[in-house]
C-alpha positions in Angstrom: 38.5 22.0 -192.4 41.0 23.3 -190.0 43.0 21.0 -188.4 42.7 20.4 -184.5 44.5 22.8 -182.6 46.7 21.8 -179.2 48.6 24.1 -177.1 50.1 23.2 -174.4 49.7 25.7 -171.2 53.1 27.4 -170.7 55.0 26.5 -167.4 52.4 23.0 -167.3 55.4 21.2 -168.8 57.0 18.4 -165.8 53.5 18.3 -164.1 51.6 15.7 -163.8 48.0 16.2 -165.5 46.3 15.2 -162.7 42.8 16.5 -163.6 41.8 16.3 -167.5 38.2 17.3 -169.1 37.7 17.4 -172.3 34.3 18.8 -172.6 33.3 17.4 -176.8 31.6 18.5 -179.5 29.7 21.9 -178.7 29.9 25.2 -180.4 33.0 27.1 -177.9 32.5 31.1 -177.9 36.6 31.5 -177.6 38.6 34.7 -177.8 41.2 35.3 -179.9 44.1 38.0 -178.6 45.8 38.6 -181.8 42.2 39.9 -183.4 40.8 41.3 -179.8 37.2 39.6 -180.9 34.9 36.6 -180.3 35.6 34.0 -182.4 33.2 30.8 -182.8 34.5 27.0 -183.0 31.4 25.1 -183.5 31.7 21.0 -183.3 34.9 21.7 -181.5 36.3 20.5 -178.0 37.7 22.8 -175.0 41.1 20.7 -173.1 40.9 21.0 -169.5 43.8 20.2 -167.8 43.9 20.8 -163.7 42.1 24.3 -163.0 43.4 26.0 -166.8 42.2 25.7 -170.1 45.1 23.6 -171.7 44.0 23.1 -175.4 40.9 24.0 -178.1 40.5 22.0 -180.7 38.5 22.8 -183.8 37.4 18.7 -183.8 35.5 16.8 -180.8 37.2 13.9 -180.3 40.8 15.1 -181.5 44.4 13.3 -181.0 46.8 14.1 -178.5 44.2 14.4 -175.4 45.2 12.6 -172.3 44.2 9.2 -172.1 43.0 9.5 -168.4 40.4 12.8 -169.4 36.5 12.2 -168.8 35.5 13.0 -172.1 31.8 15.0 -171.4 29.2 14.8 -174.3 28.4 18.9 -175.5 27.3 17.7 -178.7 23.8 20.7 -179.4 25.5 22.9 -176.3 27.3 26.2 -176.5 30.2 26.6 -174.2 31.1 30.2 -173.1 33.2 31.6 -170.5 32.0 31.8 -166.6 29.9 35.7 -166.4 32.6 38.1 -163.9 30.1 39.9 -162.1 31.7 43.0 -160.7 29.6 44.2 -157.8 27.1 42.2 -155.9 26.1 42.4 -152.2 25.8 38.7 -150.8 24.9 39.2 -147.4 21.3 41.1 -148.4 20.1 37.3 -149.5 17.6 37.1 -146.7 16.2 40.2 -147.7 14.6 38.3 -150.8 11.4 40.1 -152.3 11.4 42.6 -149.5 12.8 45.3 -151.8 9.9 45.0 -154.8 9.1 48.6 -155.1 12.7 49.9 -152.9 13.6 53.3 -154.6 17.2 54.4 -153.4 16.2 56.6 -150.7 14.0 53.8 -149.6 17.1 51.1 -150.2 19.4 53.8 -148.1 16.9 53.7 -145.1 15.6 50.0 -145.2 18.1 47.7 -146.8 21.6 49.1 -146.6 24.6 48.7 -144.6 24.2 51.7 -142.5 20.5 50.0 -140.8 20.3 46.3 -141.3 23.1 45.2 -138.8 20.7 44.8 -136.2 18.6 42.8 -138.4 22.0 40.5 -138.9 23.0 37.7 -136.3 26.6 36.3 -137.5 24.7 33.4 -138.6 22.6 35.0 -140.8 25.5 36.5 -142.6 27.2 33.7 -143.4 23.7 31.7 -144.3 22.8 34.4 -146.4 26.0 35.0 -148.4 26.3 31.7 -149.0 22.6 30.8 -150.3 23.5 34.2 -152.2 27.2 32.7 -154.1 25.6 29.4 -155.4 22.3 31.3 -157.0 25.1 33.1 -158.7 26.7 30.1 -159.2 23.6 28.3 -160.2 23.4 31.4 -162.6 26.8 30.8 -164.8 28.9 33.3 -162.6 31.7 32.2 -162.0 33.4 35.2 -160.5 31.8 37.9 -157.9 33.5 41.3 -156.5 31.8 41.2 -153.9 31.3 45.1 -152.0 31.2 43.2 -148.3 29.4 46.3 -146.1 28.4 44.0 -143.5 31.0 45.5 -141.3 29.4 45.8 -138.2 31.6 43.5 -135.9 34.8 41.2 -136.6 32.3 37.9 -136.2 29.6 38.9 -138.7 31.9 40.4 -141.0 34.1 37.1 -140.4 31.0 35.1 -141.5 30.6 36.7 -144.9 35.0 35.4 -145.3 33.9 32.2 -144.5 30.8 31.7 -146.5 33.0 32.8 -149.7 35.5 30.1 -148.3 32.3 27.6 -148.0 31.1 28.3 -151.6 33.7 27.2 -154.0 33.4 30.4 -156.3 36.1 32.7 -157.4 35.2 35.3 -155.0 36.9 38.7 -154.8 35.7 40.0 -150.9 36.1 43.7 -150.6 35.6 44.1 -147.0 34.3 47.4 -146.7 35.9 49.6 -143.9 32.8 51.8 -142.5 33.6 55.1 -140.0 29.6 54.7 -139.0 29.4 51.3 -137.2 29.2 51.8 -133.5 31.7 49.7 -131.1 33.8 48.9 -134.6 35.8 51.7 -135.4 37.9 52.0 -138.2 41.6 51.1 -136.4 39.6 47.6 -135.3 37.8 47.1 -139.1 41.5 47.9 -140.0 43.2 45.7 -138.0 40.8 42.6 -138.7 41.1 43.4 -142.7 45.3 42.6 -142.0 44.4 39.3 -139.8 41.9 38.2 -143.2 44.6 39.5 -145.6 47.1 37.1 -144.3 44.7 34.0 -144.8 45.9 31.1 -147.6 42.5 29.8 -149.6 42.1 26.6 -151.2 43.2 26.9 -154.8 43.0 30.3 -155.0 39.6 31.4 -155.0 39.0 33.9 -152.3 41.3 37.0 -152.7 40.9 39.5 -149.8 40.1 42.5 -151.5 38.6 46.0 -150.3 36.0 48.4 -150.0 36.4 52.4 -149.0 32.8 54.6 -149.5 33.9 57.8 -147.5 36.2 59.2 -149.5 34.5 63.0 -149.3 32.2 62.4 -145.7 35.4 60.6 -143.6 37.5 61.8 -141.0 40.9 62.9 -142.7 42.2 60.5 -139.8 39.9 57.6 -140.9 41.0 57.9 -145.0 44.7 58.8 -144.3 44.5 55.1 -142.4 42.6 53.2 -145.4 45.1 55.4 -148.0 48.1 54.0 -146.1 47.1 50.4 -146.0 46.0 50.4 -149.5 49.7 51.8 -150.2 51.3 49.4 -147.9 49.4 45.9 -148.4 48.7 46.5 -151.8 44.9 44.8 -152.7 44.1 43.0 -155.9 41.1 45.1 -155.9 39.9 48.5 -154.3 35.7 48.4 -155.1 33.8 52.5 -154.8 30.5 53.1 -154.9 30.1 56.0 -156.7 27.3 57.8 -158.5 28.5 60.7 -160.5 27.2 64.0 -161.7 25.4 66.9 -159.8 22.7 65.5 -157.9 24.0 62.4 -155.7 24.9 64.8 -152.2 28.0 61.8 -151.9 31.0 61.7 -154.4 33.8 59.5 -154.6 34.6 60.0 -157.9 38.1 58.7 -160.0 39.5 62.4 -159.5 39.3 62.5 -155.8 40.8 58.8 -154.9 43.6 60.0 -157.9 44.2 62.7 -155.4 45.5 60.0 -153.0 47.2 58.4 -155.5 45.5 55.4 -156.0 44.5 55.2 -159.3 47.8 55.4 -161.2 49.0 51.9 -160.4 49.6 48.1 -161.8 48.9 47.0 -157.7 45.6 47.1 -157.2 42.3 47.4 -159.7 40.1 50.4 -158.8 36.6 49.5 -160.0 34.1 52.4 -159.4 30.4 51.0 -158.8 27.4 53.0 -161.2 29.4 56.0 -162.5 25.9 56.2 -164.0 26.6 60.4 -164.0 30.4 59.7 -164.9 31.7 63.4 -166.8 34.2 63.0 -169.8 36.8 64.4 -167.4 36.1 61.4 -165.2 35.9 59.3 -167.9 39.2 59.9 -169.8 40.9 59.6 -166.2 39.5 55.7 -165.9 41.2 55.3 -169.4 44.5 56.9 -168.6 44.7 54.8 -165.8 43.1 51.6 -166.8 40.5 51.8 -164.5 36.5 50.2 -164.6 33.1 51.1 -163.9 30.6 48.4 -163.1 27.2 49.2 -164.5 24.4 47.0 -162.7 21.5 47.8 -165.2 19.0 46.4 -163.6 19.5 47.8 -160.1 20.1 51.3 -161.5 16.7 51.3 -163.1 15.3 49.7 -160.1 16.3 52.2 -158.2 16.0 55.6 -159.7 20.2 56.1 -160.1 19.6 57.4 -163.8 21.6 56.4 -167.1 22.6 59.7 -167.9 26.2 59.2 -169.3 27.4 55.2 -168.4 27.1 54.2 -171.8 29.6 56.2 -172.9 32.4 54.8 -171.0 32.1 51.2 -172.3 35.6 50.6 -172.9 36.5 50.8 -169.1 33.4 49.2 -168.2 32.0 45.6 -166.7 28.6 44.6 -165.8 27.4 44.0 -162.3 24.4 42.7 -160.4 24.1 44.4 -157.0 21.6 44.2 -154.5 20.0 40.9 -155.7 17.1 40.9 -153.0 15.0 42.9 -155.6 15.8 41.5 -159.1 18.1 39.2 -161.3 20.8 37.4 -159.5 22.2 37.0 -163.4 24.8 38.8 -165.8 22.2 37.2 -168.6 19.6 39.5 -167.6 21.9 42.4 -166.9 23.8 42.2 -170.1 20.6 42.1 -172.2 19.1 44.8 -170.3 21.6 46.7 -170.9 22.2 45.8 -174.3 18.7 47.2 -175.1 18.9 50.3 -172.6 21.4 51.4 -174.7 20.6 51.0 -177.8 17.0 52.9 -177.0 18.9 55.8 -175.0 20.8 56.2 -178.9 18.2 55.2 -180.8 16.5 58.0 -178.8 19.1 60.5 -180.0 18.6 59.7 -183.6 15.0 60.7 -183.7 15.2 64.0 -181.5 16.9 65.2 -184.5 13.4 63.7 -186.5 15.4 60.8 -188.3 15.2 56.8 -188.6 17.8 55.3 -187.3 20.0 53.0 -189.9 22.0 50.7 -188.0 22.1 49.4 -184.4 24.7 51.1 -182.2 25.0 48.1 -179.7 26.1 44.3 -180.4 24.8 41.7 -179.0 29.0 41.1 -178.8 29.6 44.1 -176.9 27.3 42.6 -174.4 28.6 39.7 -173.9 32.0 41.2 -173.9 31.0 43.5 -171.1 29.6 40.1 -168.9 32.8 38.1 -169.4 35.9 39.7 -170.5 35.6 43.2 -169.5 34.8 42.1 -165.9 38.2 40.2 -166.1 40.4 42.8 -167.1 38.2 45.4 -164.7 39.7 43.0 -162.1 43.0 42.9 -163.5 42.7 39.5 -164.4 42.9 38.8 -168.1 42.7 35.0 -167.5 39.1 35.6 -166.5 35.5 35.7 -168.3 37.4 34.3 -172.0 38.2 30.8 -173.4 41.9 30.6 -174.2 44.4 28.6 -173.9 45.8 29.5 -170.1 43.1 30.7 -169.3 41.2 29.7 -166.5 39.0 27.2 -166.5 35.7 29.2 -165.5 33.3 27.8 -167.8 29.7 27.4 -168.3 27.6 25.1 -171.0 24.4 26.0 -172.2 21.8 23.0 -173.7 21.4 24.6 -177.1 18.1 22.2 -177.5 16.0 24.0 -174.9 13.0 25.6 -176.1 14.3 28.8 -175.5 17.3 27.8 -177.4 15.7 25.9 -180.4 16.6 26.8 -183.7 19.8 29.2 -182.5 22.7 30.3 -185.5 24.5 32.6 -183.7 25.7 31.4 -180.5 26.4 34.9 -178.7 23.2 36.1 -180.1 21.4 32.7 -178.3 23.0 33.4 -174.8 22.5 37.1 -175.2 19.0 37.0 -176.0 17.4 34.4 -175.8 19.0 32.1 -172.7 18.2 32.1 -169.2 19.1 30.4 -166.0 17.4 27.3 -166.6 19.3 26.4 -170.0 23.0 26.2 -167.8 23.7 22.7 -167.9 27.2 22.8 -166.5 29.2 25.6 -164.6 33.0 24.9 -164.1 35.2 26.8 -161.4 38.9 26.1 -161.7 38.7 22.9 -163.1 35.8 21.2 -161.2 32.2 21.1 -162.2 30.3 23.6 -159.7 27.1 23.0 -161.4 26.7 19.3 -163.5 23.9 18.1 -165.3 21.4 21.3 -164.1 22.2 20.4 -160.6 24.6 22.4 -158.3 27.1 20.4 -157.2 27.8 21.9 -153.6 26.9 18.7 -151.1 25.5 20.0 -148.1 23.1 22.4 -150.5 19.8 20.8 -148.6 21.0 21.3 -145.8 21.4 24.9 -146.2 18.4 25.7 -147.7 16.9 24.8 -144.3 19.2 27.3 -142.7 19.0 29.6 -144.5 15.4 29.6 -144.8 15.4 30.2 -140.8 17.9 33.2 -141.5 15.6 34.3 -143.7 12.7 34.1 -141.7 14.7 36.0 -138.7 15.2 38.7 -140.7 12.2 39.2 -142.7 10.7 39.3 -138.4 13.0 41.8 -137.4 12.6 44.2 -140.4 8.6 43.8 -140.4 8.4 44.5 -136.9 10.5 48.2 -137.7 8.2 51.7 -138.0 7.1 51.9 -141.4 9.5 53.6 -143.1 8.7 57.8 -144.2 10.8 59.1 -146.5 10.3 63.5 -146.6 12.8 66.3 -146.9 15.8 65.2 -148.7 17.9 62.4 -149.9 20.5 61.8 -146.3 19.4 65.2 -145.8 21.3 67.3 -148.4 20.1 70.3 -149.5 21.1 69.6 -153.3 18.8 66.4 -153.5 15.8 67.2 -152.0 12.7 64.5 -152.6 10.1 64.4 -156.0 7.2 63.0 -156.8 7.2 60.7 -159.6 4.0 60.1 -161.5 2.3 57.5 -160.6 1.3 54.6 -163.7 -2.3 53.6 -163.8 -2.9 50.8 -165.5 -6.4 50.3 -164.9 -9.6 51.8 -166.6 -11.9 53.8 -164.4 -11.2 53.6 -160.0 -8.0 52.8 -159.3 -4.6 51.9 -160.5 -3.7 48.8 -160.1 -0.4 49.2 -157.6 -1.7 47.5 -155.2 -0.1 46.7 -151.7 3.2 44.7 -150.7 2.8 40.7 -150.2 5.4 39.8 -147.5 
């Protein structure tokens, strides 16, 4: 029997223990930094003091815990780190279910930032962003890298930032500098960004970050101004859409960003979203500069990004949700889908050689790490996505006796392959309960529901009044990317195919 382990966090000496919580009796999926692997502690405890994990124990009620600590019974429950989503567009929540059959082309012409501006007021952006972040928190996502390309005007951009602050979630709000917004020039956007970057936020939960996609299509002056701002201000995170490969007409690969002197730095984490067609040289550049991809499995399969090579760069990869307007908002689903998608691809490579796979090429542990620790590393935050002494107290507690979880032995497999959002009992962010006993603690949630639904109705009404979408020619007019027709699936015997209409 291992003895109790309690280690005081460095830097906490002399600080009053003003807020302590002991998660007692659960099975803990911790991380062993020395072994660089997961470490399962059964019937143990996690001590949270203020915003940090202050102790890990191999018994449920150890000695040495502050006398005023709140004891939360986690018997029969699984305690995990909070999930880290490295690519999301929170403002799009009001579009929910409108893009259920959309391809990437349809998304770009219907829901993207390039076309959605006229549909949203600042109030709509705020309500949509806030509702989306709380939806993510409810699903155990404690950290979000929000690619905020609702940069249509100062008030609408700032509304998204204010919603992040209000949410109580940990958010890297990456304001997307866009050169295509009428009436809101790049110099004006940069001026606003510098002002936002000087704001301070309670508990360090919101970090103003940056997004820029126009490395190959923006004007030289705009790109030069963005590069100068990055070098001068050193934002915590820079995020960039990039698909890779030879098909897609817009390219912002690591090599181009590196040519501006922005990758090989310890000041700014750079996250490339998707990278589905990443080449071996680009992957090696990510390794050399320790920058990351954000793989968004469900969106990439939903829209048709393709999955050519990103599964070959897992050591520099994390997971994201992307446009949750059309599919799941949780990292559980993304990790599960990506685990099975990767297994299937590699199994096929073996079977194409007329051989039977002998071993699984990817484990549940690896999928779990992609959804947690790898996200923290992508953001240059080794204190996120892990349970260890000194890490941020962002934690998720699963009900191990729910109908879907009952009978588990391996807690990692239980979470990755069996758990659902409905199994999440508690969520802590920065040491505070954001979800408790199955319910969000956000005090104004009922009021938000009404406000968000009113915004969603307004946005939907404007959207449905637009002329029907016609997709023809080539992807955004690029000769290198002509449209092609996918064979439509037929699931009915006889006449008809069952495809049906959209009920929206």
